[in-house]
mmCIF file of the N, C-alpha and C atoms, coordinates in Angstrom:
data_MODEL
# 
_entry.id   MODEL 
# 
loop_
_atom_site.group_PDB 
_atom_site.id 
_atom_site.type_symbol 
_atom_site.label_atom_id 
_atom_site.label_alt_id 
_atom_site.label_comp_id 
_atom_site.label_asym_id 
_atom_site.label_entity_id 
_atom_site.label_seq_id 
_atom_site.pdbx_PDB_ins_code 
_atom_site.Cartn_x 
_atom_site.Cartn_y 
_atom_site.Cartn_z 
_atom_site.occupancy 
_atom_site.B_iso_or_equiv 
_atom_site.pdbx_formal_charge 
_atom_site.auth_seq_id 
_atom_site.auth_comp_id 
_atom_site.auth_asym_id 
_atom_site.auth_atom_id 
_atom_site.pdbx_PDB_model_num 
ATOM 1   N N  . MET A 1 1  ? -1.470  11.933 -9.073 1.00 0.00 ? 1  MET A N  1 
ATOM 2   C CA . MET A 1 1  ? -1.892  12.627 -7.817 1.00 0.00 ? 1  MET A CA 1 
ATOM 3   C C  . MET A 1 1  ? -2.214  11.322 -6.673 1.00 0.00 ? 1  MET A C  1 
ATOM 4   N N  . LEU A 1 2  ? -1.448  11.510 -5.638 1.00 0.00 ? 2  LEU A N  1 
ATOM 5   C CA . LEU A 1 2  ? -1.811  10.140 -4.713 1.00 0.00 ? 2  LEU A CA 1 
ATOM 6   C C  . LEU A 1 2  ? -2.821  10.989 -3.534 1.00 0.00 ? 2  LEU A C  1 
ATOM 7   N N  . VAL A 1 3  ? -3.757  9.996  -3.325 1.00 0.00 ? 3  VAL A N  1 
ATOM 8   C CA . VAL A 1 3  ? -4.720  10.426 -2.496 1.00 0.00 ? 3  VAL A CA 1 
ATOM 9   C C  . VAL A 1 3  ? -5.047  9.565  -1.317 1.00 0.00 ? 3  VAL A C  1 
ATOM 10  N N  . GLU A 1 4  ? -5.097  9.688  0.018  1.00 0.00 ? 4  GLU A N  1 
ATOM 11  C CA . GLU A 1 4  ? -5.107  8.817  0.938  1.00 0.00 ? 4  GLU A CA 1 
ATOM 12  C C  . GLU A 1 4  ? -6.384  9.424  1.585  1.00 0.00 ? 4  GLU A C  1 
ATOM 13  N N  . ILE A 1 5  ? -7.363  8.344  2.508  1.00 0.00 ? 5  ILE A N  1 
ATOM 14  C CA . ILE A 1 5  ? -8.531  8.636  3.066  1.00 0.00 ? 5  ILE A CA 1 
ATOM 15  C C  . ILE A 1 5  ? -8.609  8.046  4.569  1.00 0.00 ? 5  ILE A C  1 
ATOM 16  N N  . PHE A 1 6  ? -8.851  8.837  5.378  1.00 0.00 ? 6  PHE A N  1 
ATOM 17  C CA . PHE A 1 6  ? -8.917  8.090  6.806  1.00 0.00 ? 6  PHE A CA 1 
ATOM 18  C C  . PHE A 1 6  ? -10.260 8.432  7.344  1.00 0.00 ? 6  PHE A C  1 
ATOM 19  N N  . LYS A 1 7  ? -10.774 7.472  8.057  1.00 0.00 ? 7  LYS A N  1 
ATOM 20  C CA . LYS A 1 7  ? -11.848 7.634  9.083  1.00 0.00 ? 7  LYS A CA 1 
ATOM 21  C C  . LYS A 1 7  ? -11.486 8.228  10.464 1.00 0.00 ? 7  LYS A C  1 
ATOM 22  N N  . THR A 1 8  ? -12.167 9.346  10.928 1.00 0.00 ? 8  THR A N  1 
ATOM 23  C CA . THR A 1 8  ? -11.709 10.029 12.164 1.00 0.00 ? 8  THR A CA 1 
ATOM 24  C C  . THR A 1 8  ? -13.037 10.022 13.318 1.00 0.00 ? 8  THR A C  1 
ATOM 25  N N  . ASP A 1 9  ? -12.662 10.465 14.230 1.00 0.00 ? 9  ASP A N  1 
ATOM 26  C CA . ASP A 1 9  ? -13.801 10.795 15.320 1.00 0.00 ? 9  ASP A CA 1 
ATOM 27  C C  . ASP A 1 9  ? -13.883 12.270 15.512 1.00 0.00 ? 9  ASP A C  1 
ATOM 28  N N  . VAL A 1 10 ? -13.399 12.927 14.310 1.00 0.00 ? 10 VAL A N  1 
ATOM 29  C CA . VAL A 1 10 ? -13.360 14.632 14.462 1.00 0.00 ? 10 VAL A CA 1 
ATOM 30  C C  . VAL A 1 10 ? -15.082 14.925 14.422 1.00 0.00 ? 10 VAL A C  1 
ATOM 31  N N  . GLY A 1 11 ? -15.613 15.657 15.042 1.00 0.00 ? 11 GLY A N  1 
ATOM 32  C CA . GLY A 1 11 ? -16.910 16.250 14.989 1.00 0.00 ? 11 GLY A CA 1 
ATOM 33  C C  . GLY A 1 11 ? -17.334 17.546 14.799 1.00 0.00 ? 11 GLY A C  1 
ATOM 34  N N  . GLN A 1 12 ? -16.218 18.339 15.152 1.00 0.00 ? 12 GLN A N  1 
ATOM 35  C CA . GLN A 1 12 ? -16.536 19.922 14.871 1.00 0.00 ? 12 GLN A CA 1 
ATOM 36  C C  . GLN A 1 12 ? -15.489 20.543 14.134 1.00 0.00 ? 12 GLN A C  1 
ATOM 37  N N  . VAL A 1 13 ? -16.335 21.565 13.214 1.00 0.00 ? 13 VAL A N  1 
ATOM 38  C CA . VAL A 1 13 ? -15.437 22.375 12.310 1.00 0.00 ? 13 VAL A CA 1 
ATOM 39  C C  . VAL A 1 13 ? -14.084 23.053 12.600 1.00 0.00 ? 13 VAL A C  1 
ATOM 40  N N  . ARG A 1 14 ? -14.402 23.772 14.020 1.00 0.00 ? 14 ARG A N  1 
ATOM 41  C CA . ARG A 1 14 ? -13.110 24.240 14.486 1.00 0.00 ? 14 ARG A CA 1 
ATOM 42  C C  . ARG A 1 14 ? -12.080 23.422 14.873 1.00 0.00 ? 14 ARG A C  1 
ATOM 43  N N  . VAL A 1 15 ? -12.457 21.881 15.423 1.00 0.00 ? 15 VAL A N  1 
ATOM 44  C CA . VAL A 1 15 ? -11.418 21.190 15.677 1.00 0.00 ? 15 VAL A CA 1 
ATOM 45  C C  . VAL A 1 15 ? -10.660 20.712 14.113 1.00 0.00 ? 15 VAL A C  1 
ATOM 46  N N  . ALA A 1 16 ? -11.457 20.521 13.176 1.00 0.00 ? 16 ALA A N  1 
ATOM 47  C CA . ALA A 1 16 ? -11.003 20.137 12.075 1.00 0.00 ? 16 ALA A CA 1 
ATOM 48  C C  . ALA A 1 16 ? -9.918  21.132 11.334 1.00 0.00 ? 16 ALA A C  1 
ATOM 49  N N  . ALA A 1 17 ? -10.403 22.256 11.680 1.00 0.00 ? 17 ALA A N  1 
ATOM 50  C CA . ALA A 1 17 ? -9.361  23.298 11.138 1.00 0.00 ? 17 ALA A CA 1 
ATOM 51  C C  . ALA A 1 17 ? -8.300  23.433 12.017 1.00 0.00 ? 17 ALA A C  1 
ATOM 52  N N  . HIS A 1 18 ? -8.374  23.112 13.085 1.00 0.00 ? 18 HIS A N  1 
ATOM 53  C CA . HIS A 1 18 ? -7.077  23.125 14.073 1.00 0.00 ? 18 HIS A CA 1 
ATOM 54  C C  . HIS A 1 18 ? -6.355  21.958 13.607 1.00 0.00 ? 18 HIS A C  1 
ATOM 55  N N  . ILE A 1 19 ? -6.661  20.962 13.251 1.00 0.00 ? 19 ILE A N  1 
ATOM 56  C CA . ILE A 1 19 ? -5.983  19.642 12.694 1.00 0.00 ? 19 ILE A CA 1 
ATOM 57  C C  . ILE A 1 19 ? -5.131  20.067 11.519 1.00 0.00 ? 19 ILE A C  1 
ATOM 58  N N  . VAL A 1 20 ? -6.279  20.436 10.664 1.00 0.00 ? 20 VAL A N  1 
ATOM 59  C CA . VAL A 1 20 ? -5.534  20.828 9.368  1.00 0.00 ? 20 VAL A CA 1 
ATOM 60  C C  . VAL A 1 20 ? -4.183  21.599 9.490  1.00 0.00 ? 20 VAL A C  1 
ATOM 61  N N  . GLN A 1 21 ? -4.382  22.666 10.151 1.00 0.00 ? 21 GLN A N  1 
ATOM 62  C CA . GLN A 1 21 ? -3.193  23.614 10.609 1.00 0.00 ? 21 GLN A CA 1 
ATOM 63  C C  . GLN A 1 21 ? -2.129  22.899 11.001 1.00 0.00 ? 21 GLN A C  1 
ATOM 64  N N  . GLN A 1 22 ? -2.370  21.985 11.979 1.00 0.00 ? 22 GLN A N  1 
ATOM 65  C CA . GLN A 1 22 ? -1.334  21.258 12.540 1.00 0.00 ? 22 GLN A CA 1 
ATOM 66  C C  . GLN A 1 22 ? -0.447  20.353 11.541 1.00 0.00 ? 22 GLN A C  1 
ATOM 67  N N  . LEU A 1 23 ? -1.302  19.684 11.026 1.00 0.00 ? 23 LEU A N  1 
ATOM 68  C CA . LEU A 1 23 ? -0.803  18.541 9.978  1.00 0.00 ? 23 LEU A CA 1 
ATOM 69  C C  . LEU A 1 23 ? -0.069  19.610 8.711  1.00 0.00 ? 23 LEU A C  1 
ATOM 70  N N  . SER A 1 24 ? -0.458  20.607 8.414  1.00 0.00 ? 24 SER A N  1 
ATOM 71  C CA . SER A 1 24 ? 0.037   21.498 7.243  1.00 0.00 ? 24 SER A CA 1 
ATOM 72  C C  . SER A 1 24 ? 1.424   21.604 7.770  1.00 0.00 ? 24 SER A C  1 
ATOM 73  N N  . GLN A 1 25 ? 1.494   22.099 8.873  1.00 0.00 ? 25 GLN A N  1 
ATOM 74  C CA . GLN A 1 25 ? 2.706   22.320 9.358  1.00 0.00 ? 25 GLN A CA 1 
ATOM 75  C C  . GLN A 1 25 ? 4.141   21.133 9.164  1.00 0.00 ? 25 GLN A C  1 
ATOM 76  N N  . HIS A 1 26 ? 3.165   20.087 9.537  1.00 0.00 ? 26 HIS A N  1 
ATOM 77  C CA . HIS A 1 26 ? 4.446   18.925 9.124  1.00 0.00 ? 26 HIS A CA 1 
ATOM 78  C C  . HIS A 1 26 ? 4.513   18.371 7.786  1.00 0.00 ? 26 HIS A C  1 
ATOM 79  N N  . PHE A 1 27 ? 3.415   18.749 7.053  1.00 0.00 ? 27 PHE A N  1 
ATOM 80  C CA . PHE A 1 27 ? 3.512   18.208 5.548  1.00 0.00 ? 27 PHE A CA 1 
ATOM 81  C C  . PHE A 1 27 ? 2.618   19.304 4.841  1.00 0.00 ? 27 PHE A C  1 
ATOM 82  N N  . PRO A 1 28 ? 3.901   20.244 4.523  1.00 0.00 ? 28 PRO A N  1 
ATOM 83  C CA . PRO A 1 28 ? 3.134   21.453 3.735  1.00 0.00 ? 28 PRO A CA 1 
ATOM 84  C C  . PRO A 1 28 ? 2.869   21.266 2.223  1.00 0.00 ? 28 PRO A C  1 
ATOM 85  N N  . ASP A 1 29 ? 3.510   20.201 1.651  1.00 0.00 ? 29 ASP A N  1 
ATOM 86  C CA . ASP A 1 29 ? 3.154   19.890 0.452  1.00 0.00 ? 29 ASP A CA 1 
ATOM 87  C C  . ASP A 1 29 ? 1.872   19.031 0.107  1.00 0.00 ? 29 ASP A C  1 
ATOM 88  N N  . TYR A 1 30 ? 1.200   18.925 1.278  1.00 0.00 ? 30 TYR A N  1 
ATOM 89  C CA . TYR A 1 30 ? -0.083  17.936 1.104  1.00 0.00 ? 30 TYR A CA 1 
ATOM 90  C C  . TYR A 1 30 ? -1.168  18.890 1.103  1.00 0.00 ? 30 TYR A C  1 
ATOM 91  N N  . ARG A 1 31 ? -2.292  18.643 0.417  1.00 0.00 ? 31 ARG A N  1 
ATOM 92  C CA . ARG A 1 31 ? -3.798  19.249 0.498  1.00 0.00 ? 31 ARG A CA 1 
ATOM 93  C C  . ARG A 1 31 ? -4.607  18.325 1.401  1.00 0.00 ? 31 ARG A C  1 
ATOM 94  N N  . ILE A 1 32 ? -4.917  19.032 2.310  1.00 0.00 ? 32 ILE A N  1 
ATOM 95  C CA . ILE A 1 32 ? -5.638  18.354 3.529  1.00 0.00 ? 32 ILE A CA 1 
ATOM 96  C C  . ILE A 1 32 ? -6.919  19.003 3.988  1.00 0.00 ? 32 ILE A C  1 
ATOM 97  N N  . ASN A 1 33 ? -7.978  18.261 4.030  1.00 0.00 ? 33 ASN A N  1 
ATOM 98  C CA . ASN A 1 33 ? -9.583  18.627 4.184  1.00 0.00 ? 33 ASN A CA 1 
ATOM 99  C C  . ASN A 1 33 ? -10.080 17.495 4.983  1.00 0.00 ? 33 ASN A C  1 
ATOM 100 N N  . PHE A 1 34 ? -11.061 18.023 5.535  1.00 0.00 ? 34 PHE A N  1 
ATOM 101 C CA . PHE A 1 34 ? -12.068 16.968 6.196  1.00 0.00 ? 34 PHE A CA 1 
ATOM 102 C C  . PHE A 1 34 ? -13.460 16.992 5.193  1.00 0.00 ? 34 PHE A C  1 
ATOM 103 N N  . ASP A 1 35 ? -14.344 16.025 5.633  1.00 0.00 ? 35 ASP A N  1 
ATOM 104 C CA . ASP A 1 35 ? -15.788 15.822 5.133  1.00 0.00 ? 35 ASP A CA 1 
ATOM 105 C C  . ASP A 1 35 ? -16.434 15.256 6.606  1.00 0.00 ? 35 ASP A C  1 
ATOM 106 N N  . LEU A 1 36 ? -16.868 16.368 7.336  1.00 0.00 ? 36 LEU A N  1 
ATOM 107 C CA . LEU A 1 36 ? -17.241 15.951 8.642  1.00 0.00 ? 36 LEU A CA 1 
ATOM 108 C C  . LEU A 1 36 ? -18.948 15.610 8.353  1.00 0.00 ? 36 LEU A C  1 
ATOM 109 N N  . GLU A 1 37 ? -19.420 15.689 7.264  1.00 0.00 ? 37 GLU A N  1 
ATOM 110 C CA . GLU A 1 37 ? -20.917 15.454 6.837  1.00 0.00 ? 37 GLU A CA 1 
ATOM 111 C C  . GLU A 1 37 ? -20.893 13.647 6.506  1.00 0.00 ? 37 GLU A C  1 
ATOM 112 N N  . ASP A 1 38 ? -19.642 13.170 6.290  1.00 0.00 ? 38 ASP A N  1 
ATOM 113 C CA . ASP A 1 38 ? -19.642 11.936 5.809  1.00 0.00 ? 38 ASP A CA 1 
ATOM 114 C C  . ASP A 1 38 ? -19.830 11.093 7.521  1.00 0.00 ? 38 ASP A C  1 
ATOM 115 N N  . CYS A 1 39 ? -20.173 9.943  7.047  1.00 0.00 ? 39 CYS A N  1 
ATOM 116 C CA . CYS A 1 39 ? -20.718 9.127  8.332  1.00 0.00 ? 39 CYS A CA 1 
ATOM 117 C C  . CYS A 1 39 ? -19.234 8.855  8.967  1.00 0.00 ? 39 CYS A C  1 
ATOM 118 N N  . ASP A 1 40 ? -18.115 8.418  8.122  1.00 0.00 ? 40 ASP A N  1 
ATOM 119 C CA . ASP A 1 40 ? -16.734 8.435  8.641  1.00 0.00 ? 40 ASP A CA 1 
ATOM 120 C C  . ASP A 1 40 ? -16.017 9.467  8.954  1.00 0.00 ? 40 ASP A C  1 
ATOM 121 N N  . ARG A 1 41 ? -16.512 10.748 8.982  1.00 0.00 ? 41 ARG A N  1 
ATOM 122 C CA . ARG A 1 41 ? -15.691 11.947 9.277  1.00 0.00 ? 41 ARG A CA 1 
ATOM 123 C C  . ARG A 1 41 ? -14.496 12.001 8.656  1.00 0.00 ? 41 ARG A C  1 
ATOM 124 N N  . ILE A 1 42 ? -14.436 11.973 7.301  1.00 0.00 ? 42 ILE A N  1 
ATOM 125 C CA . ILE A 1 42 ? -13.323 11.645 6.653  1.00 0.00 ? 42 ILE A CA 1 
ATOM 126 C C  . ILE A 1 42 ? -12.354 12.798 6.487  1.00 0.00 ? 42 ILE A C  1 
ATOM 127 N N  . LEU A 1 43 ? -10.862 12.334 6.611  1.00 0.00 ? 43 LEU A N  1 
ATOM 128 C CA . LEU A 1 43 ? -9.738  13.116 6.658  1.00 0.00 ? 43 LEU A CA 1 
ATOM 129 C C  . LEU A 1 43 ? -9.282  12.742 5.295  1.00 0.00 ? 43 LEU A C  1 
ATOM 130 N N  . ARG A 1 44 ? -9.118  13.462 4.120  1.00 0.00 ? 44 ARG A N  1 
ATOM 131 C CA . ARG A 1 44 ? -8.553  13.399 2.828  1.00 0.00 ? 44 ARG A CA 1 
ATOM 132 C C  . ARG A 1 44 ? -7.249  14.339 2.661  1.00 0.00 ? 44 ARG A C  1 
ATOM 133 N N  . ILE A 1 45 ? -6.452  13.449 2.476  1.00 0.00 ? 45 ILE A N  1 
ATOM 134 C CA . ILE A 1 45 ? -4.956  14.172 2.195  1.00 0.00 ? 45 ILE A CA 1 
ATOM 135 C C  . ILE A 1 45 ? -4.591  13.824 0.643  1.00 0.00 ? 45 ILE A C  1 
ATOM 136 N N  . GLU A 1 46 ? -4.031  14.665 0.016  1.00 0.00 ? 46 GLU A N  1 
ATOM 137 C CA . GLU A 1 46 ? -3.528  14.881 -1.352 1.00 0.00 ? 46 GLU A CA 1 
ATOM 138 C C  . GLU A 1 46 ? -2.137  15.280 -1.393 1.00 0.00 ? 46 GLU A C  1 
ATOM 139 N N  . SER A 1 47 ? -1.412  14.484 -2.245 1.00 0.00 ? 47 SER A N  1 
ATOM 140 C CA . SER A 1 47 ? -0.171  14.987 -2.700 1.00 0.00 ? 47 SER A CA 1 
ATOM 141 C C  . SER A 1 47 ? 0.210   14.750 -3.885 1.00 0.00 ? 47 SER A C  1 
ATOM 142 N N  . ARG A 1 48 ? 0.954   15.804 -4.708 1.00 0.00 ? 48 ARG A N  1 
ATOM 143 C CA . ARG A 1 48 ? 1.295   15.815 -6.024 1.00 0.00 ? 48 ARG A CA 1 
ATOM 144 C C  . ARG A 1 48 ? 2.753   15.185 -6.457 1.00 0.00 ? 48 ARG A C  1 
ATOM 145 N N  . HIS A 1 49 ? 3.524   15.048 -5.435 1.00 0.00 ? 49 HIS A N  1 
ATOM 146 C CA . HIS A 1 49 ? 4.960   14.904 -5.464 1.00 0.00 ? 49 HIS A CA 1 
ATOM 147 C C  . HIS A 1 49 ? 5.527   13.840 -4.599 1.00 0.00 ? 49 HIS A C  1 
ATOM 148 N N  . THR A 1 50 ? 4.891   13.691 -3.414 1.00 0.00 ? 50 THR A N  1 
ATOM 149 C CA . THR A 1 50 ? 5.386   12.880 -2.558 1.00 0.00 ? 50 THR A CA 1 
ATOM 150 C C  . THR A 1 50 ? 4.522   11.882 -2.000 1.00 0.00 ? 50 THR A C  1 
ATOM 151 N N  . ILE A 1 51 ? 5.206   10.628 -1.534 1.00 0.00 ? 51 ILE A N  1 
ATOM 152 C CA . ILE A 1 51 ? 4.467   9.358  -0.988 1.00 0.00 ? 51 ILE A CA 1 
ATOM 153 C C  . ILE A 1 51 ? 3.552   10.215 0.393  1.00 0.00 ? 51 ILE A C  1 
ATOM 154 N N  . ILE A 1 52 ? 2.606   9.931  0.641  1.00 0.00 ? 52 ILE A N  1 
ATOM 155 C CA . ILE A 1 52 ? 1.643   10.194 1.663  1.00 0.00 ? 52 ILE A CA 1 
ATOM 156 C C  . ILE A 1 52 ? 1.984   9.118  2.771  1.00 0.00 ? 52 ILE A C  1 
ATOM 157 N N  . ASP A 1 53 ? 2.676   9.860  3.795  1.00 0.00 ? 53 ASP A N  1 
ATOM 158 C CA . ASP A 1 53 ? 3.121   8.712  5.158  1.00 0.00 ? 53 ASP A CA 1 
ATOM 159 C C  . ASP A 1 53 ? 1.888   8.598  5.954  1.00 0.00 ? 53 ASP A C  1 
ATOM 160 N N  . SER A 1 54 ? 0.908   7.600  5.601  1.00 0.00 ? 54 SER A N  1 
ATOM 161 C CA . SER A 1 54 ? -0.188  7.067  6.555  1.00 0.00 ? 54 SER A CA 1 
ATOM 162 C C  . SER A 1 54 ? 0.180   6.763  7.799  1.00 0.00 ? 54 SER A C  1 
ATOM 163 N N  . LYS A 1 55 ? 1.298   6.108  8.322  1.00 0.00 ? 55 LYS A N  1 
ATOM 164 C CA . LYS A 1 55 ? 1.420   5.916  9.486  1.00 0.00 ? 55 LYS A CA 1 
ATOM 165 C C  . LYS A 1 55 ? 1.707   7.432  10.377 1.00 0.00 ? 55 LYS A C  1 
ATOM 166 N N  . GLN A 1 56 ? 2.514   8.110  10.019 1.00 0.00 ? 56 GLN A N  1 
ATOM 167 C CA . GLN A 1 56 ? 2.770   9.407  10.458 1.00 0.00 ? 56 GLN A CA 1 
ATOM 168 C C  . GLN A 1 56 ? 1.461   10.133 10.828 1.00 0.00 ? 56 GLN A C  1 
ATOM 169 N N  . ILE A 1 57 ? 0.611   10.258 9.795  1.00 0.00 ? 57 ILE A N  1 
ATOM 170 C CA . ILE A 1 57 ? -0.524  10.801 9.842  1.00 0.00 ? 57 ILE A CA 1 
ATOM 171 C C  . ILE A 1 57 ? -1.402  10.421 11.130 1.00 0.00 ? 57 ILE A C  1 
ATOM 172 N N  . THR A 1 58 ? -1.564  9.110  11.335 1.00 0.00 ? 58 THR A N  1 
ATOM 173 C CA . THR A 1 58 ? -2.255  8.306  12.254 1.00 0.00 ? 58 THR A CA 1 
ATOM 174 C C  . THR A 1 58 ? -1.758  8.764  13.535 1.00 0.00 ? 58 THR A C  1 
ATOM 175 N N  . ARG A 1 59 ? -0.271  8.604  13.415 1.00 0.00 ? 59 ARG A N  1 
ATOM 176 C CA . ARG A 1 59 ? 0.517   8.982  15.094 1.00 0.00 ? 59 ARG A CA 1 
ATOM 177 C C  . ARG A 1 59 ? 0.298   10.566 15.381 1.00 0.00 ? 59 ARG A C  1 
ATOM 178 N N  . LEU A 1 60 ? 0.366   11.266 14.492 1.00 0.00 ? 60 LEU A N  1 
ATOM 179 C CA . LEU A 1 60 ? 0.051   12.822 14.693 1.00 0.00 ? 60 LEU A CA 1 
ATOM 180 C C  . LEU A 1 60 ? -1.543  12.827 15.021 1.00 0.00 ? 60 LEU A C  1 
ATOM 181 N N  . MET A 1 61 ? -2.234  12.253 14.493 1.00 0.00 ? 61 MET A N  1 
ATOM 182 C CA . MET A 1 61 ? -3.783  12.572 14.829 1.00 0.00 ? 61 MET A CA 1 
ATOM 183 C C  . MET A 1 61 ? -3.914  11.843 16.152 1.00 0.00 ? 61 MET A C  1 
ATOM 184 N N  . ALA A 1 62 ? -3.387  10.950 16.666 1.00 0.00 ? 62 ALA A N  1 
ATOM 185 C CA . ALA A 1 62 ? -3.554  10.185 17.821 1.00 0.00 ? 62 ALA A CA 1 
ATOM 186 C C  . ALA A 1 62 ? -2.860  11.097 18.783 1.00 0.00 ? 62 ALA A C  1 
ATOM 187 N N  . GLY A 1 63 ? -1.691  11.886 18.655 1.00 0.00 ? 63 GLY A N  1 
ATOM 188 C CA . GLY A 1 63 ? -1.092  12.630 19.453 1.00 0.00 ? 63 GLY A CA 1 
ATOM 189 C C  . GLY A 1 63 ? -1.859  13.909 19.742 1.00 0.00 ? 63 GLY A C  1 
ATOM 190 N N  . LEU A 1 64 ? -2.779  14.372 18.897 1.00 0.00 ? 64 LEU A N  1 
ATOM 191 C CA . LEU A 1 64 ? -3.636  15.646 19.028 1.00 0.00 ? 64 LEU A CA 1 
ATOM 192 C C  . LEU A 1 64 ? -4.726  15.054 19.873 1.00 0.00 ? 64 LEU A C  1 
ATOM 193 N N  . GLY A 1 65 ? -4.849  13.466 20.034 1.00 0.00 ? 65 GLY A N  1 
ATOM 194 C CA . GLY A 1 65 ? -6.354  13.153 20.853 1.00 0.00 ? 65 GLY A CA 1 
ATOM 195 C C  . GLY A 1 65 ? -7.288  12.583 19.973 1.00 0.00 ? 65 GLY A C  1 
ATOM 196 N N  . TYR A 1 66 ? -7.244  12.317 18.734 1.00 0.00 ? 66 TYR A N  1 
ATOM 197 C CA . TYR A 1 66 ? -8.263  11.805 17.970 1.00 0.00 ? 66 TYR A CA 1 
ATOM 198 C C  . TYR A 1 66 ? -7.927  10.593 17.173 1.00 0.00 ? 66 TYR A C  1 
ATOM 199 N N  . ALA A 1 67 ? -8.852  9.697  17.306 1.00 0.00 ? 67 ALA A N  1 
ATOM 200 C CA . ALA A 1 67 ? -8.716  8.517  16.427 1.00 0.00 ? 67 ALA A CA 1 
ATOM 201 C C  . ALA A 1 67 ? -8.775  8.503  15.108 1.00 0.00 ? 67 ALA A C  1 
ATOM 202 N N  . CYS A 1 68 ? -7.982  7.865  14.071 1.00 0.00 ? 68 CYS A N  1 
ATOM 203 C CA . CYS A 1 68 ? -7.620  7.902  12.736 1.00 0.00 ? 68 CYS A CA 1 
ATOM 204 C C  . CYS A 1 68 ? -7.367  6.736  12.344 1.00 0.00 ? 68 CYS A C  1 
ATOM 205 N N  . THR A 1 69 ? -8.159  6.258  11.312 1.00 0.00 ? 69 THR A N  1 
ATOM 206 C CA . THR A 1 69 ? -7.812  4.908  10.557 1.00 0.00 ? 69 THR A CA 1 
ATOM 207 C C  . THR A 1 69 ? -7.587  4.913  9.368  1.00 0.00 ? 69 THR A C  1 
ATOM 208 N N  . HIS A 1 70 ? -6.632  4.395  8.661  1.00 0.00 ? 70 HIS A N  1 
ATOM 209 C CA . HIS A 1 70 ? -6.577  4.726  7.377  1.00 0.00 ? 70 HIS A CA 1 
ATOM 210 C C  . HIS A 1 70 ? -7.412  3.866  6.455  1.00 0.00 ? 70 HIS A C  1 
ATOM 211 N N  . LEU A 1 71 ? -8.209  4.408  5.544  1.00 0.00 ? 71 LEU A N  1 
ATOM 212 C CA . LEU A 1 71 ? -9.228  3.288  4.939  1.00 0.00 ? 71 LEU A CA 1 
ATOM 213 C C  . LEU A 1 71 ? -8.186  2.908  3.332  1.00 0.00 ? 71 LEU A C  1 
ATOM 214 N N  . LEU A 1 72 ? -8.013  1.559  3.602  1.00 0.00 ? 72 LEU A N  1 
ATOM 215 C CA . LEU A 1 72 ? -7.517  1.113  2.197  1.00 0.00 ? 72 LEU A CA 1 
ATOM 216 C C  . LEU A 1 72 ? -8.159  1.140  0.977  1.00 0.00 ? 72 LEU A C  1 
ATOM 217 N N  . LYS A 1 73 ? -7.404  1.452  -0.134 1.00 0.00 ? 73 LYS A N  1 
ATOM 218 C CA . LYS A 1 73 ? -8.003  1.550  -1.450 1.00 0.00 ? 73 LYS A CA 1 
ATOM 219 C C  . LYS A 1 73 ? -8.381  0.149  -1.786 1.00 0.00 ? 73 LYS A C  1 
# 
């Protein structure tokens, strides 16, 4: 399983749910969730079969109006 972690500026549960919905439309094979209680407001993406396109995730988040920084392992 591949996992990528991103730091975001998302602060509300309803906004996080909307973003998950939007990202899931672009990446239906990814498992996507937020941990808004973490100080970095983590966006976590998992994939079992495909490489996770971190740059595209960052671009889509910016298009939705939110900062998103890929945290390297």
